[in-house]
VOPALUM-197392 format. One record per residue (C-alpha): residue number from 1; residue in one letter; y, z, x. Coordinates in steps of 0.02 Angstrom, whole numbers, plus 50000, padded with zeros to 5 digits. Each point is the difference from the previous one (the first is absolute). Example, Ala and Ser with C-alpha at 12.3 -4.5 7.8 and 13.67 -1.06 7.14 Angstrom:
% VOPALUM-197392
1  A  49775  50390  50615
2  S  50172  49967  50069
END
This chain:
% VOPALUM-197392
1  M  56745  55464  53599
2  T  49879  49866  49942
3  N  49862  50036  49857
4  L  49882  49992  50158
5  G  50097  50115  50097
6  R  49989  50117  49858
7  L  49834  49992  49979
8  I  49949  50023  50186
9  E  50109  50170  49998
10  G  49911  50069  49836
11  V  49853  49951  50114
12  W  50064  50108  50135
13  Q  50012  50150  49884
14  S  49824  50021  50031
15  P  49952  50014  49800
16  V  49824  50030  50001
17  F  49994  50097  50156
18  G  50192  50042  50074
19  D  49962  49992  50168
20  S  49924  49829  50035
21  Y  50141  49944  50079
22  P  50130  50103  50138
23  S  50141  50076  49929
24  T  50120  49914  50120
25  A  49938  49811  49955
26  S  50189  49932  49995
27  Y  50033  49839  49889
28  R  50125  49932  50088
29  A  49910  49953  50162
30  F  49850  49961  49851
31  A  50071  49849  49933
32  E  50086  49957  50162
33  K  49798  49985  50061
34  M  49923  49903  49866
35  H  50149  49890  49976
36  D  49944  49956  50178
37  V  49821  49996  49942
38  H  50050  49904  49860
39  S  50048  49856  50122
40  C  49862  50005  50106
41  F  49876  50011  49849
42  I  50093  49836  49913
43  D  50013  49900  50174
44  R  49817  50008  50025
45  F  49932  49973  49822
46  R  50112  49877  49957
47  P  49887  49881  50078
48  I  49857  50083  49968
49  V  50008  49968  49820
50  R  50111  49833  50023
51  D  49810  49918  50083
52  G  49911  50111  49855
53  L  50061  49928  49851
54  P  50074  49822  50020
55  E  50011  49955  49857
56  L  50150  50106  49969
57  E  50176  49955  50012
58  P  50121  50090  50134
59  A  50091  50103  49843
60  Q  49829  50040  49927
61  I  49943  50078  50207
62  E  50167  50100  50004
63  R  49983  50059  49817
64  L  49815  50096  50062
65  L  50076  50045  50129
66  R  50180  50086  49899
67  Q  49821  50081  49898
68  L  49873  50050  50135
69  G  50105  50078  50155
70  P  50123  50120  49957
71  K  49847  50097  49913
72  T  49877  49972  50149
73  T  50118  50033  50132
74  A  50078  50161  49911
75  F  49832  50063  49991
76  C  49942  49977  50149
77  S  50166  50064  50082
78  S  49992  50147  49905
79  V  49834  50075  50009
80  A  49991  49964  50191
81  V  50150  50080  50011
82  E  49999  50047  50187
83  I  49958  49840  50056
84  E  50149  49906  50070
85  D  49913  49833  50079
86  V  50073  49879  49879
87  E  49885  49870  50055
88  R  49849  50085  49960
89  L  50068  50086  49845
90  A  50024  49812  49944
91  T  49820  49957  50042
92  V  49948  50128  49866
93  S  50099  49923  49876
94  V  49958  49814  50012
95  I  49809  50068  50002
96  F  50052  50105  49834
97  G  50099  49846  49945
98  L  49852  49890  50022
99  L  49863  50102  49910
100  F  50161  50017  49833
101  L  50027  49820  50031
102  C  49808  49946  49988
103  D  49963  50118  49863
104  S  50141  49955  49895
105  L  49953  49808  50016
106  M  49815  50059  49922
107  D  50046  50095  49874
108  G  50108  49843  49951
109  G  49863  49903  50009
110  D  50018  49896  50169
111  L  49812  49961  50038
112  A  50049  49907  50137
113  T  50038  50196  50089
114  V  49851  50055  49935
115  A  49912  49867  50100
116  A  50095  50029  50129
117  V  49954  50190  49983
118  H  49798  49968  49983
119  R  50009  49894  50167
120  L  50117  50145  50114
121  L  49853  50129  49936
122  E  49853  49874  50038
123  A  50068  49955  50170
124  H  50073  50156  50059
125  A  49879  50128  49878
126  P  49848  49938  49927
127  D  49910  50176  50008
128  L  50148  50098  49930
129  T  49992  50079  49809
130  I  50066  50099  49893
131  P  49980  50147  49904
132  A  49950  49971  49800
133  A  49924  50096  49860
134  N  49875  50144  50012
135  N  50015  49994  50220
136  A  49923  49830  50011
137  K  50089  49879  50120
138  R  50050  49822  49971
139  L  50044  49861  50144
140  A  50155  49953  49994
141  S  49998  49816  50015
142  F  49880  50022  49868
143  V  50131  50073  49907
144  L  50119  49851  50025
145  R  49864  49845  49989
146  G  49975  50090  49809
147  E  50175  49977  49940
148  L  49984  49804  50082
149  D  49860  49999  49903
150  A  50049  50034  49840
151  A  50180  49902  50004
152  K  50018  49892  49872
153  A  50133  49909  50089
154  R  49965  49831  50112
155  S  49953  50037  50187
156  P  50151  50034  50094
157  D  50083  49868  50121
158  P  49917  50023  50182
159  A  50160  49977  50074
160  I  50072  50147  49916
161  V  49881  50110  50024
162  D  50006  49941  50157
163  A  50179  50056  50023
164  R  49973  50168  49904
165  F  49860  50043  50137
166  R  50113  49957  50124
167  A  50115  50142  49948
168  L  49845  50133  49959
169  T  49939  49965  50178
170  A  50182  50048  50054
171  T  49958  50177  49944
172  V  49860  50023  50089
173  G  50055  49940  50135
174  L  50158  50147  50009
175  L  49890  50139  49980
176  P  49937  50023  50212
177  R  50206  49993  50016
178  L  50000  50148  49908
179  S  49901  50135  50102
180  Y  49826  49958  50085
181  P  49835  49900  49964
182  E  49901  50132  49924
183  D  50135  50024  49862
184  A  50048  49813  49954
185  R  49791  49976  49953
186  V  50032  50160  49879
187  L  50164  49948  49957
188  L  49908  49823  49937
189  G  49870  50100  49877
190  S  50168  50122  49949
191  P  50112  49923  49921
192  V  49979  49806  50032
193  A  49844  49956  49944
194  G  49995  50201  49861
195  F  50166  49939  49928
196  L  49947  49814  49967
197  S  49829  50017  49955
198  H  50021  50159  49881
199  G  50149  49899  49911
200  S  49867  49867  49970
201  A  49870  50082  49927
202  M  50143  50083  49886
203  R  50089  49833  49945
204  Q  49771  49933  49954
205  L  49991  50174  49907
206  S  50183  49968  49895
207  Q  49939  49806  49964
208  R  49826  50087  49960
209  Y  50104  50111  49869
210  L  50086  49852  49900
211  E  49839  49950  49974
212  S  49866  50123  49949
213  E  49983  50095  49863
214  K  50099  50169  50045
215  D  49852  50153  49985
216  A  49900  49897  50111
217  F  50121  49968  50102
218  W  50036  50190  50030
219  D  49810  50060  50005
220  A  49954  49861  50143
221  H  50162  49988  50093
222  A  50120  50147  49963
223  D  49917  50079  50167
224  D  50025  49847  50116
225  L  50193  49977  49930
226  V  50014  50186  50068
227  A  49924  49950  50169
228  H  50099  49837  50041
229  S  50152  50066  49892
230  I  50018  50163  50114
231  G  49923  49916  50163
232  S  50129  49859  49982
233  I  50143  50125  50072
234  Q  49918  50022  50175
235  T  50102  50152  50062
236  A  49904  50018  50130
237  G  50025  49839  50067
238  T  50197  49993  49962
239  V  50009  50152  50106
240  A  49908  49958  50126
241  V  50112  49846  50049
242  V  50151  50091  49984
243  Y  49887  50131  50119
244  S  49962  49880  50139
245  L  50191  49990  50028
246  Y  49990  50198  50065
247  R  49846  49957  50079
248  G  50068  49858  50084
249  E  50118  50130  50078
250  R  49905  50146  50014
251  P  49815  49937  50072
252  E  49935  50166  49994
253  L  49985  49995  49812
254  P  49819  49983  49932
255  M  49959  49821  49961
256  I  49999  49975  49808
257  E  49827  49963  49988
258  Q  49989  50176  50053
259  V  50113  50062  49882
260  L  49936  49919  49835
261  A  49815  50041  50061
262  N  50071  50204  49958
263  P  49889  50006  49818
264  A  50162  50096  49947
265  V  50133  49902  50056
266  A  49878  49830  49911
267  H  49989  50125  49833
268  L  50202  50042  49990
269  C  50054  49793  50032
270  D  49863  49910  49914
271  R  49972  50125  49844
272  L  50131  50098  49975
273  V  50157  49919  50088
274  D  49956  49815  49928
275  A  49957  50073  49810
276  A  50167  50073  50000
277  A  50105  49860  50082
278  R  49918  49886  49873
279  I  50046  50124  49867
280  F  50181  50006  50063
281  D  49998  49809  50024
282  D  49926  49957  49831
283  V  50094  50113  49894
284  G  50190  49911  50059
285  D  49928  49843  49978
286  Q  49909  50011  49799
287  D  50142  49917  49923
288  V  49996  49864  50112
289  D  49813  49992  49987
290  R  49998  50022  49814
291  S  50086  49810  50018
292  S  49916  49954  50130
293  G  49944  49829  49894
294  S  50173  49924  50020
295  R  49995  50008  50197
296  G  49846  49898  49982
297  W  49855  50132  50028
298  F  49945  50164  49922
299  D  49984  50133  50082
300  L  49898  50182  49966
301  N  50075  50165  50007
302  I  49964  50151  49946
303  F  50138  50055  49910
304  N  49972  49839  49892
305  H  49826  50028  49978
306  P  49966  50165  50000
307  D  49801  49979  49933
308  R  49922  50174  49999
309  R  49861  49928  50120
310  L  50124  49945  50127
311  V  50123  50152  49978
312  A  49811  50131  50022
313  S  49940  49880  50151
314  Y  50205  49993  50095
315  M  49977  50205  49988
316  R  49836  50029  50045
317  F  50037  49870  50178
318  V  50127  50139  50071
319  G  49863  50143  49938
320  M  50075  50058  49839
321  E  49844  50047  49898
322  D  50066  50113  49882
323  E  49985  49937  49806
324  G  50153  50084  49956
325  V  50125  49933  50134
326  I  49913  49819  49976
327  A  50040  50012  49787
328  R  50186  50069  50055
329  A  50034  49874  50091
330  Q  49931  49863  49896
331  R  50117  50071  49855
332  D  50143  49969  50126
333  F  49956  49824  50025
334  D  49952  49947  49826
335  L  50176  50077  49946
336  D  50087  49853  50086
337  D  50167  50089  50047
338  R  50121  50038  50132
339  A  49943  50195  49973
340  G  49794  49972  50005
341  D  50025  49872  50171
342  E  50120  50145  50086
343  R  49866  50133  49958
344  I  49860  49868  50094
345  V  50096  49960  50141
346  E  50026  50210  50022
347  L  49823  50007  49988
348  F  49952  49878  50144
349  V  50157  50065  50100
350  D  49914  50177  50007
351  V  49850  49889  50044
352  V  50064  49933  50150
353  R  50089  50166  50048
354  G  49818  50099  49982
355  G  49930  49874  50102
356  V  50127  49995  50149
357  A  49994  50206  49983
358  Q  49804  50014  49990
359  L  49984  49911  50175
360  P  49918  50100  50146
361  A  50132  50050  50136
362  E  49891  49883  50134
363  C  50069  49864  49912
364  W  50164  50031  50044
365  Q  49961  50029  50155
366  H  49917  49849  50018
367  A  50084  49891  49882
368  G  50171  50068  49990
369  V  50117  49839  49996
370  F  49862  49879  49912
371  L  50009  50157  49865
372  M  50210  50021  50003
373  L  50006  49816  49965
374  C  49878  49993  49831
375  K  50123  50132  49963
376  R  50131  49876  50013
377  V  49903  49839  49919
378  I  49968  50135  49850
379  E  50179  50046  49956
380  S  50051  49810  50033
381  G  49844  49991  49887
382  Y  50084  50117  49858
383  V  50162  49873  49994
384  N  49883  49880  49940
385  T  50012  50086  49840
386  L  50166  49927  49966
387  G  49912  49839  49991
388  D  50043  49842  50094
389  A  50150  49945  49891
390  A  50090  50158  50092
391  L  49925  49960  50176
392  G  50058  49839  50005
393  E  50174  50017  49920
END
């Protein structure tokens, strides 16, 4: 069995909740389905990438497909384990694959992709806002415009921007195929626009950190970093994309907008799960992020930059106001060792367990399928404590 296969089986053990997956799940049957989904994904994804990145050689495109394909199709297939429709599973995989590709390109300084995302938001979601610090809202397109305006590099080639825009437009065109038009509108906001615009805000904050006096930066931007680093996870939208597969087969299920209108569900996803998933992601990526300059860009990571103002803001974001709890978390961050990291991870495992346990019974009655998928996404996020390098093996 491959490392990826072992990771999937580990997720199926439900280390966070114990009951996220059916006990009868068969890896052999799943592996056959995942192979079919992967093949379909590659057939669909290759022409989109070829058109969207015309400057790449065929060998470079194939390398991208090898990097994105297995992880993306494994995630979609393993969360939606009851779905047998290979074509629709591949469609979901293409959506996530394009989002991950665009995010990676922008992290690497590809201004053509930034410009294309800005154009996409202006064309399809001009009034969309994303949460910022202190319950403020920011226009998503304005966030991308800010990244373009602050860029020190020359303006990107318009032909390359057009190519990137075509690839992004393909993402938007896939959304209605998953379920119903009313769901597609929600999915455009989250995860598509939310993921890409929060990522832009994070890049701008990371650059500002490098250019600022550190105390002044944390005084001014600790809350901003918490809002955007956590917001970039987009649990609600990620679950919603997969949920659309189930709603397509069971039209009696509530619309995505109805599910997310429930304050308890929204709080679970946007606060508790997003915050825990960011911790799971950052603890696994801290070594890579420490040397991120060697990749050509710099990423702020709470495990590498545990300023007291950032840690306190992060803890209060999930409702931890007790000064003793915050002080213990600060000590664990400051230790910068495996034992401290494990305690922080377990603290946030307890956060999501508690959040799920406290959901009112009516939430499960109305949104049981969505919440089941949310638990599975949490299990997958927990695997991120291993880091991207392990996941890519």
